[in-house]
BAMARSE-68354 format. One record per residue (C-alpha): residue in one letter; z, y, x. Coordinates in steps of 0.001 Angstrom, whole numbers, plus 500000, padded with zeros to 6 digits. Each point is the difference from the previous one (the first is absolute). Example, Ala and Ser with C-alpha at 12.3 -4.5 7.8 and 13.67 -1.06 7.14 Angstrom:
2
A507800495500512300 S499340503440501370 
This chain:
824
M953956224579914655 S502996497659499975 K502776500722497576 T503516500725501207 N503220500515498099 S499247503722499867 I496834499497497933 K500780500696496343 Q498014500116496782 V500310502415497102 V498200500308496664 L499295503489498665 K499118501187496511 V497462502795500439 D499367502438497160 G497226502582499746 M496991498065501363 S496736500379498094 C497521497881501982 S499522497997503183 S499556503176502036 C503662500765499301 S501168496537501070 N497817500135503109 S501439503404500904 I503582498714499720 E499151496862501971 K498384502014502774 K502969502355500270 L502578497198500015 N498100497842502494 A499854503015502319 L503812500175500037 K501632498651503141 G501873496796499165 I497835498957497040 V498636496465500457 S497858500044496863 A499746501922496737 N498034498861496947 I499826502190496893 N498699498371496806 I498416502461497548 A499995497426497164 T503716499114500163 E500989503442501340 K502162498322502612 G500104500083503786 H501028497215502394 V501164501417503326 E501045498038503083 Y501851502084502581 D502226499902503088 D503367501425498937 N500839500759503629 I497216502603499954 V499569501196496407 D502265499922496941 V499331499692496274 K500898503650499403 T497179501097502329 I497554497654498255 L500898501401496572 S499851503627501169 T496584499404501602 V498606498895496632 D501747502871498214 D498521502512502501 L496521498870498923 G500794501067496435 Y500828496576498544 K503353498657498857 A501332496929501792 L503033497998498929 L501520496810501346 D499087496990497872 E502745497611500977 E502870498163498391 K503261501831500582 N503503498569500321 T500865501909496831 Q498499499809496525 K499778502713497363 I500180499167496324 T500187502008496775 L501933498427497111 R501056501052496504 V503675500800499367 K501363499553496462 G503103501569498496 M500096503441501655 S501052502900497774 C500099502958502416 T499387501078503599 A503570499005500886 C499012496398499289 A497048500331502364 S502199501494502719 S502534497190499635 I497306497312500360 E498520501722503046 K503359500189501776 S500929496386499259 L496638498685501231 F499945502154503101 I503252498540501361 V498654496414499760 D499240498578503456 G496225499634500316 V499081502835497621 V498158502747501893 S499594502388497067 A500430500110496218 N498618502719497749 V500572499927496241 N497743502010497695 F501958500525496783 A497013501489498133 V497859496856500330 E502997497609500278 K498844498475503278 V501455499440503470 T498074499782503263 I501785497890502601 E499078499442503649 Y501862496983501336 E500044497274502668 P499342496616498309 I501591498176502919 K503339501716499275 V500147500353496241 R498416498355496947 L498729501838496947 M502251497864497787 D503007501283502015 L498909503543499234 Q499569499026496358 K503600498714499908 K501210503181501692 V498344502168497335 S501264497750497168 T503628500518501158 L499461503678499209 G498884499154496477 Y496244500413500483 E497126497525500204 L497470499776502843 D496779498377498750 L498634497817502837 D496973498914497971 E498389503432500153 D498681501221503331 E498071503233499771 N498281499117503270 D498520496819498509 G496376500626499147 I499800503258501932 D496910499477502093 E498487502517502379 D496475498808499216 E500697500384496268 R501353503501500560 K496931501038501978 M497703498428497437 D501780501863497194 Q499691503243501932 A496295499368500672 K499479499198496324 K501737503202498924 T497904502217502301 M496843498183498905 I500729500507496282 I500851503690500423 S496952500626502163 S497707498028497661 A501279501917496963 F499272503409501535 T496646498848501434 G499038498526496620 A500710503366498366 I497922501782502660 M497056497620499544 G500189500356496212 L499924503795500277 M497136499792502503 I497851497960497573 I500699502454497162 H499340502991502264 M496726498599501374 F498494498254496975 V501659501336496811 Y501269503562500218 P500952502264502965 I503799500272500205 P501305503516500729 G502123500022503182 Y498925496402500709 L500365500291503794 L503529501418499740 I501011497234497577 V498751497161502280 A501571501728503015 I503379499985498241 L499542496373498839 G498975498980503519 L503062501583501647 P502439497122499108 I497494497505501407 I499140501657503306 F503464501386500761 G502172497711497852 T499086496319499809 G497805500388503092 L502482502006502085 H501178496935501952 V496383499447501114 H499809503479501526 V503422499560501638 G498753496742501512 S496875501771501220 W502043502696501722 K502195497403501740 A496951498032501127 L498222503068501380 K503187501170501711 N500205496611501746 K496274500117500867 S499400496780498056 P497930500902496903 N500236497455497184 M498803499299496453 D502122502869498642 V498036502444502161 L496706498884498470 V501355500315496433 T501531503414500735 L496737501281501467 G498177498586496980 S502263501608497394 L501816503060501356 P496987502078501253 P497981499386496767 Y502983501121497912 L500637503104502102 I496292500909499969 G500084499506496224 L502789502604499793 L497718502471501780 G497622499518497057 L502527501906497912 F499184503132502014 F496509499404501429 P496768498619498489 I500040496692501944 Q499781496325499075 A503411498557498976 F501043496474500983 I503385499681498266 E498888497065497795 M498774498153503091 A503242500674501915 T502278498725497219 T497832496926499382 I500024499063503684 M503796500252500175 T500415498073496751 F497704497174501088 H501992499807503237 L503304499758498089 V498566497403497598 G498823497974502988 K503418500267501675 Y501759498783496854 L497648497032499574 E500354499263503717 A503821500093499755 R499880497636497028 A497631497622501797 K502131500107503160 G502982499162497819 R498159496911498777 A499113499115503594 S503666500095501039 Q501326498313496859 A500726496761501895 I502980501582501759 K501191501613496772 K499723496702498135 L502017498260502705 L502728502626499865 Q500114499795496193 M500295496210500075 G503613500072501142 A502781499289497526 K501985503062498867 T503309498171499566 A501763496934501389 K502746497759498653 I502602499195502656 I503305498136500036 V503018502122501002 D503509498509499897 G498720497136497868 E498412502311497424 E496307500650499448 I499075503693499977 E496690501880499893 I499223502650502636 P496888501944501110 T497940498060502563 K500292502932502404 D503771499351499978 L499689496453501384 Q501439499172503418 V499528497062502371 G502350497184499022 D500028500744496258 L499628496944497753 M497243500524497407 V499494498012496804 I496364499535498934 R499023498465496676 P496566498876498715 G497738502961499249 E501877502348502337 K498752501543503227 V501687499193503296 P501572503392500862 T499692499696503795 D499458497484502810 G502612497288500317 I500827496351500450 V500819497524497206 V503623498829500186 E500121498190496659 G497534498645497438 H496298499250500009 G496998501324498139 L496392501126500041 L498952503465501223 D496741501872499469 E499273501397503493 S496439501133499271 M500866503650500746 A500825498978503571 T497659497158500831 G497197500178497441 E500901496417499026 S499765499685496215 M502033496786499678 P503822500342499849 V501859498549503002 K503215497971500041 R503056501666501503 Q503360498308500573 K503119500294502186 N499353501562503454 D496478501146499007 E499047503633500495 V498930502079497008 I498048503256499974 G500990503139498128 A497821500890496955 T498881496389499469 I500661498621496513 S502191497057499001 K498119497681497671 Q502526497203499683 G503593499231500973 L503171502011500736 L500297501141503622 K502866501510501946 V498602501887502955 E501781501647502928 V498455503346500998 T498613499870503553 K497857503149500113 V500087503416498347 G498111503276500363 K497411500223502754 D500622496396501158 T498783498358496787 F496678498242499600 L498653502724497704 S500953502770502436 Q498398498146502905 V496788499471498031 V499872503696499094 K500678500915503649 M497155497787501231 M497619501349497353 E500863503585500930 E499469499170503687 C496566498627499156 Q499120503004497848 G501249502355502699 S497943498344502743 K496379500585500903 V496968497779500214 P498076500649503260 I496895501030498023 Q502068502791498421 E500660501664503356 F496288500740500406 A499775501336496437 D503049502212500621 R498408501524503092 I496849500822498027 T502019501377497079 G501750502382502379 Y496660501770500550 F498805499636496408 V501496503088498309 P499157502392502887 A496457498607499968 I499719500629496227 I501159503599500448 V497353500477502721 I497331498445497729 T501116502300497162 F499591503157502068 G496755498617501395 T498723499456496448 F500918503533498952 T498350501460503113 S496897497839499588 F499512501243496413 N499859503551501277 L497816499212503024 F497517497694498244 P500062500997496301 E496428498810499323 F500772496466501207 H503124499694497852 L498442501634496925 G497125497557500249 I502404497041499884 I502028501581497173 N496842500655497953 W499001496369500516 G503500498810498990 A500047502204496910 S497070498015498575 F502257496938499378 L503607501136500643 P501342502126497100 W502872501475502043 V497687501536502636 N499168503651499189 P497321501599502217 D500299503358498170 L503247500931501747 S499959502381502955 P499700498457503497 L503530501184500848 T501418498360496878 L498089496793500703 A501265500002503585 F503593500392498797 I499722497279497349 T498315497582502429 S502604500591502714 T502808499432497504 A498341496760498890 V499988498767503616 L503729500713500267 V501047498218496840 I497674496997500213 S501459498947503356 C502717497380499723 P502138499069503016 C502566498454497618 A497787496966499416 L499928499361503752 G503775500284500289 L500728497709497052 G497606497219501042 T502438497937502064 P503485500709498610 T499097499297496362 A498406496676500942 L503111499103502037 M502251500990497097 V498198497755497527 G499416497170502477 S503575499848501294 G501195499934496375 M497675497105499185 G501274498186503068 A503657500468499007 E499283498654496523 N498548496868501608 G502729499516502608 I497918501546502818 L501713502848501839 I497764502020502333 R501905502154502485 N497223502191501411 G496459501124499282 E498678499005503410 A500572496338499131 I497659500387497026 Q497108501087502200 T500802497420502687 F500260497157497466 K496310500136499176 E499183499442503690 I502260496940500446 K498157497153501714 A502916497563500396 I503451499391498526 A502761498260501954 F502798498252498089 D503497499106501033 K500710496508498664 T503612499732498827 G500664501974496829 T496448501316499941 L497640497048499651 T502932497737499162 K502909500503497593 G502458500505502848 K502395497440498484 P499487496793502035 E501382496636498978 V500730496771501903 T497244497440499373 D500565497202502579 L502929498532501922 I499277497451502777 T503022498611501887 V500046498124503320 N501686496623500666 D501649499723496591 V501739503373500278 D501796500687496702 E498195502649497913 K503289501644499016 E500984500311503668 F496541501415500754 L500254502573497190 Y503606500853501032 Y498868501072503473 A496756501629498777 G501681501918497175 T502985501096502079 I497995501465502871 E497334501578497787 N502762501616497933 G500247502542502808 S496303500899499852 E498283502546497748 H496555498370500192 P498510498909496629 L499474496459501349 A503704499841500893 H500935500964496447 A497952497069498679 I501874497533502240 V503422501417499035 E499017499815496327 K498985496356500420 A503337499112501628 K501960501754497246 N497986498235497298 E500998496688501613 K503683501057499625 I500474500060503776 K502919502161501188 L498750502041502918 G502005500428503187 D500458502853502467 V497618500895502809 I500981501764503231 D497811501493502738 F497153500377497507 N496798501235501651 A496582500653498445 I497285499399502606 T496906502093499161 G496926497909499316 M501824496669500492 G502985499478497689 V503818500108500009 R502826498585502126 G503721499687499367 T503106497854500329 I501317498027497013 D503129497841500293 G499666500146503791 E496379498815499966 I497012502160501063 I497510500072497135 L496363501109500298 V497525500621497170 G496501501216500784 N496507499231501242 R498583497834502776 K500478502746502582 L503752500162499317 M500301496221500416 S497945499970503220 E502064502772501594 N503159497997499286 N498517496691501278 I500098498315496601 S497310497388499410 Y498096500246496700 E496578498549500951 K500466496826497891 Y499957502179496899 E497008502156500949 Q497769498365497382 A502584500642497284 L500168503643501103 I496195500304499925 R499806498410496534 L502575502409498570 E498336503010501623 E496593498997498641 E501619500010496562 A500806503728500563 K503699499278500551 T502208501434502724 A501580497062501831 M503215500531502015 L501728497626502366 L503800499572500000 A501952498760503013 K503689499369500756 G500748500237503695 N497103498192501697 Q499226497816496991 L497291500678497427 L501336499494496466 G496785500548498085 I497493502349498360 I500456502302497036 A496889501510498368 V499983503171497940 A497132501396497937 D499644503494498630 P497926499725496804 I496814502067499966 K499890502708497317 E497897499034496997 D497538502844500415 S499687499983503823 A496917497767500232 E498278501871497184 A500699503375501646 I498724498796503395 K496830498666498372 A499432503324498221 L500480501973503231 E497544497787501882 A497506500482497134 M500394503761500440 G498921499626503633 I503512500490501404 K501081497499502652 T503512498544499712 A502474498955502690 M503482498455499929 I502599500845502652 T502917497561500167 G502623498583502322 D499216496470498775 N498437497493502382 K496223499710499964 R499784496835497877 T502243501313497206 A498295503387500079 A496532498399499950 A500984497848497001 I501178503056498046 G496933501990501068 K497713497210498797 K501749499832496626 L499580503748499551 G496476500319501405 I501029502566502647 S497357500917502615 Q502280500227503028 V503404498401500651 I502190501490502741 A502964497670500613 E503113499804502217 V500387503784500022 L503471501314500812 P501298502785497705 D499365502701502602 G496471498667500633 K498581500957496589 V499119503527501112 E497958498627502902 E498137497659497645 V499183502890497648 I498633501964502994 K497774497038500905 L498671499865496446 Q499336503759500099 K497916499540503149 L498037497298498213 Y499643501538496513 K500770503729500630 T501815500666496688 V502793497566499126 A502660499853497285 M503263498127500475 V501960498397497166 G503683499188500484 D503436500248498450 G500503503470501448 I503256499278501870 N499478497689502988 D496273500802499857 A500516503781500189 P498529500499503527 A496870498009499100 L499624501893496709 K500147503267501940 Q497458498801502564 A497471498957497349 N497563502553498614 V501532499315496579 G503436498403499645 I500574498083496745 A503562499002499138 I500866497242497565 G502910501382497994 T502002498080497429 G502233501497497361 T501838503044501261 D499153499442503675 I497262502611500314 A501470502502502470 I497664498837502744 E499297502951502273 A497552498136502254 A497466499199497296 D497155502123498647 V499794497840496866 T502755497990498297 L499329497208497499 V503086499964497780 R499190496729498234 G499773498095503278 E496721498262499114 L496936500082502248 S497728500601497020 G501372503528500194 I498003500496503218 I496747499527498070 S501172502551497432 A501105502387502774 I496627499789501745 K498135500547496742 L502275502923499130 S499539501639503407 R496228499624499750 A500021501472496494 I502157502965501095 F497790500741502999 T496888499729497848 K501464502583497602 I500863502301502900 K496412499830501266 Q498668500582496471 N502289503004499566 Y498809501568503231 F496374499289499144 W500214501667496578 A501977502958501376 W497427500659502734 F497067499256497697 Y501328502470497421 N500433502799502546 A496728499248501815 L498071500070496706 F501562502924498125 I500736502526502761 P496264500460500830 I499136500163496256 A502657502697499529 A498786501904503105 L496485500129498536 G501312501705496862 L499403497071497635 L503630499468499000 H502196502303497938 P503542500479501369 M501518498818496707 L498141496688500280 G500951499847503661 A503701500339499170 A499724497168497453 A498098497809502467 M502627500671502673 A502736498673497710 V497895496960499087 S499451499170503690 S503741499684500697 L500557498035496818 N497173497618500842 V501722499060503267 V503381499433498345 Y498583497983497096 N497867497961502379 S503227499043501777 L501574499112496656 R497102497592499371 L501504497885502810 R502313498538497371 K497051498146498478 V499270498103503241 D500859496287499940 I502202499171503010 S501162496592498791 P499893497402502818 G497925497589497907 Y496916502171500414 V498531500879503391 A497506502879500110 
């Protein structure tokens, strides 16, 4: 489906999901809405990425659809306003608070201001584009109070931390009560009968089943109401009926199961806490990136240096950065030179030199030299924000293999409920068969008790089937691997935009490279100057530099640079015309000047044949040779070479060793292209391709090799990157907002491709391992439980371990070596 201007994207924060059945249910409902292009809900990150046509459906409808299913959906997007809570010093009564509120509220750009006198804090919602925090600080100081900009109550408040703390609290409470119940049970059974024992454990179990476990039952009710049973349903069925039946034991002489019910719920809560903690570790890459930013910035205002919060910076501010300090935000050096540690952005451990007109990246660290930097990007436009956005896009996407698993998971919980009832029924229909197995199991399994009544055994066995089943492991298999893998990539300067690219990468049979700026440095320099009939070199460079001054081509820049270095004052050009695939034409001092290839000369009846051998020699040296003519007279040849990147040949060799064919697509003539291809060891050289012909060449390669990746600079190569099965953009510095690419290499070195391929293979391997262990676990333990050989308490513990195994297996990705020097 082609995108139009009406196609929008929105990111949702979804609260209340317990397993992949929940996320699948939300996805299914959203995708059924008219106007929804695609909806992906990620159980691991608890976020949803929705693409929709705003001519048909609006965000309000999307949010209400999720809310109607019993979950809470909020927009997860950067607003035009910011909210901040700061400490106010000097207040003595509520009148002070009222005075501060009124004075702040009348400031243009302040949306709201609420002062809490009791805790001496003010919460301000404001528009950063209209007002600075330091302006608000001055406003408050005129009243005789002090606004502390260094303290932001919102700093450090993390939703994952809050949920983890909540999970920890419920786990501790539940474990404490369950521990007391188990202690009493041991005394009652093996030491001395406790009077009123059943009533005591029933009271102790109440806070677990209907307190710490209440949210599980609420989730179960929502899931059943939406006809999409999930993990909560299984835990509720495994804990609530045993507890309620246990209460009947207070009035009737029947077997009580209160201890079993509380243990099952507690194991579930312990598992959820450990899972939340592990998921937090899996997503720590984004958190670490966000924490890397500097808290404050020193800027020059009216000739004076002042310190302000980084969030208060605006485009155009002049920052001062000293050795040891972090660069507060993205900018460009206007004065000074120094060394910066950019490892957080590129993975490069060695500091890089930065001087006037060089770009610098926010959160990098100054190692040497004083720099004055003009702010060019703030907020969502900064490098850090773009990296986080790309990582979240990757984590919110799906790998094709996951779609199959999701379909199966949708039937999993209903199937378990059917198996549970089937097990219970089978025990009553074929008691001899089941008792025979239980008697056999009792000979070596201490938890199997054949002396219980058939009805009790049937109930215990059915409960074991419920609680041993684990759809969570299936749902966490892909997203946790993507979370860890995308984080590893970001730390090494590899930004993966979507999960599909990870699966496709392992199937790549050929990689096509753009030449300029990809295989080469993209900064050509003049290497040869051959004049005709004693034409003066300065005259030659005057015409060449003047006409090329109107061109944006990298080769033109090299010629202009050469002329300026020779102290030649350039003239004016009129009627400038760039002729695609041939060169440029213009009028200088009344003379028509042409610079370009043989075709341009031939079409203008200018003879160059005498110099054909010189042209061939230069081209065989991997140089781009251009002819210059004034009127009908040839003035000479100027040759330009774009140096090959140091690691290009090594990367090509490594790719060929991995069984991946390489191709170079360039507009250069065949001789020059062949010379470069030979130097690099490229399998296939495709020369004399016009800019709009790259897509066609990629299609040809796809017909030949099926699965093809394209590597380019992400701007003029965008159509070809889109056409390729995997588009790889070479980014440098802060230039990473490349929408066409599936993968961006921030450092700009081709060795990153080797690392990216190894990373994608490692991620996909982990995904397959996760699915294998999840299915193996369920396929092994569900039949064992159905035969009566597994106690529900053990089943609940095993269920928690299954989910944790998947998450920790994903975390083991961090031990994989993805350095380009080693090829698996």
